[in-house]
N, C-alpha and C positions, 0 to 999 in steps of 0.2 A: 495375504491381502484381505483387508476387512472393508466394511461399508464406508467408514470415514475416509480411508485412504482412496477408495474408488471415487468418492465425491471430490476429493482433492485433485486427483488425476483428471477428473472430468473438467475442472476449471482450466487446466492446461490444454486439454483437447478443444475446449471452446474458443481458445484464442484465435487460431486460424479461421475458424468458422465465423467468428465475430468480425474479423478484418475483411473477409470476402464479402459478407453481407453488408457491412458498412459502405464498401465501395461499389456495390451494385448500382447501376444507373436506373433505379426504380424509386418511386415515391415512398414506399414503405421501408426502405433500408434504414432510415434513422430510427424509427420506432422499434423495428425488430432487433437492431444492434443494441439499442438501449435495453430491451427485454433480455437479451443474452447476457449483457453485463450485469443486470439486476439479478438474473438467475445465478450467475457466478457468485455474486455477493451473498445471495441466500445460501448457496452451498458452502460458502466459507463459514457462515454462522452454524449451519447444520452439521458440518463434519466435526467441528469442535464440540458442539453439544453432544453429538452421538458418541464421540470418542470418550468424553467424560462419563456420560450416562451409562454406556455399555461397557465401560472400563476397557476400551479398545485403543488406548493411546499406544503408539509405537514410535520407536526412534525414526523410522522412515517417514511417518506422518508428521512428526515434530520438525523434521528437516524440510519436507516438501510443502507443507501448508504455507509458510511465509514466502517461499519461492513462488508458488502459484499466485498468491495475492499480489506480490510485487510485479510479476510478469504481466498479469492482467491489467493492473493499474497503469504501468508504464506504457504498455501497448495502446491502451485506450487514450491516454494523454497524448501519446505521439500522433495518433491519427487525428485527434482533435486539434493539436497544434497545426498540423498540415491543413486541415479543413478550414479552420478559422483564419490562418495566416495573419494573425494579429498579435502584437506585443502584449495587449491586454490579457490574452489567454496564456501566452507563452511564459510570462513572468511567474504566475502562481504554479503553472504546470512544472516549470523548471525547478522551482523551490521544492515542490513535492517529490519529484524524481531525485533531485540531489540529496534531499534528506534521507530518502530510502537507501541510497547508496552508502551514505555516511553511517547511518544507524546499523545497517547490515554488516558493514566492516567492523564497527565498534562491537557489536554483539559477537561476531566471530572471534575477534581478538580477546574479548573478555572471557569467552568460553575457553579459549586456549590457555589463559592464565588461571582458570578456575574461579572466575568471579562473575559468571553470567547472570547470577541472581540479582546482582546490583543494577542490571540494565533490563529488568523485566518490563513487560508491557504495563504502561500506566493508564490511569483513568482518562487523562487528557488524550492519550493516544487513541483510546476507544471513541471518544467524542470526535476527534480529528478524522478517524476512519469513517464514521457515520456521515459527517459533513462532506467528506471527499467523495464517498460513494453516491450520495444524493446529488452532488454537483455534477459528477460524471454522467450519471443516468440522465439528468436534465439536459446536459450538453449534447449527449448522443441522441436524445429523443427529438430535439428541435434543431432546425438548420440555423446557421449563423445569422444574427440579426433579429431573430424571433424574440419577442419579449421574454419568453420563458428561458431562452438561451442566455439572454442578458442577466436574468435573475440567477441562473446557474453559475455564470461567471462570478457574480458577487459571492455566491456560496463557496466557490472555489477559492476566492480570496480569504474567506473565513477559515477554510480548511488549511490554506497555506500559512496563515498566522498561527493556527493551532499546531501545525507541523513544526514551525520554528520553535514554538513554546515547548512542545514535547521533546524536540531535539535538545534544547537547552537543559531540560530536566534529565535526560539520559546522559548528556555530557557532564552535568554536575555530579550525578551519581558515580560516573566512571572517573571523575577527576583525580581522586586519590591514587587510582591505579595507573592513570595516564601520566601523572606527574608526581611520583613518590617523593617524599621529603628527601632532600639531598643529604648525603652522609655528612656527619660532622667532620671537620678537618682533623680531629684527634683520633678518629676511628681508624683501626688498622685496615690496610688494603689487601 
């Protein structure tokens, strides 16, 4: 167990703390839950940086890091969907969660066939993640109907569009493996 892996595990531990604080019937629950989510986002960047800088990348960390990220984002979006109870938020949140499921399955399948490198994280994916994290922090920090909450919903739509774009890039990269050229009719079976 090294520091990057401990930071990754801390993100998973933060999830139930985040949920409990979000639902506390106190005025500060929005802001504190937003801070917890932002801290989780910071640890996501920090654990990757430290793993590379200290040469402490491990198979466990490579597995757990994306799991921790997806869990934190999915849980945050789920509580926000419930809190806002509005289709305007549910649509981009569902697109983001759905994309994460599709890409996770695609990466797992590509790794199984030895082609994981063809679905590596793209630059668009990094921009998408930044927009998504900023939108979620904004949505958590302010109650529904607040002007900043509405701005954050707009940013979540930007993240959803980038999400679809990056998913298309991943699918395009994986296309030759998903749909290999059919055998010619003359080829022996």
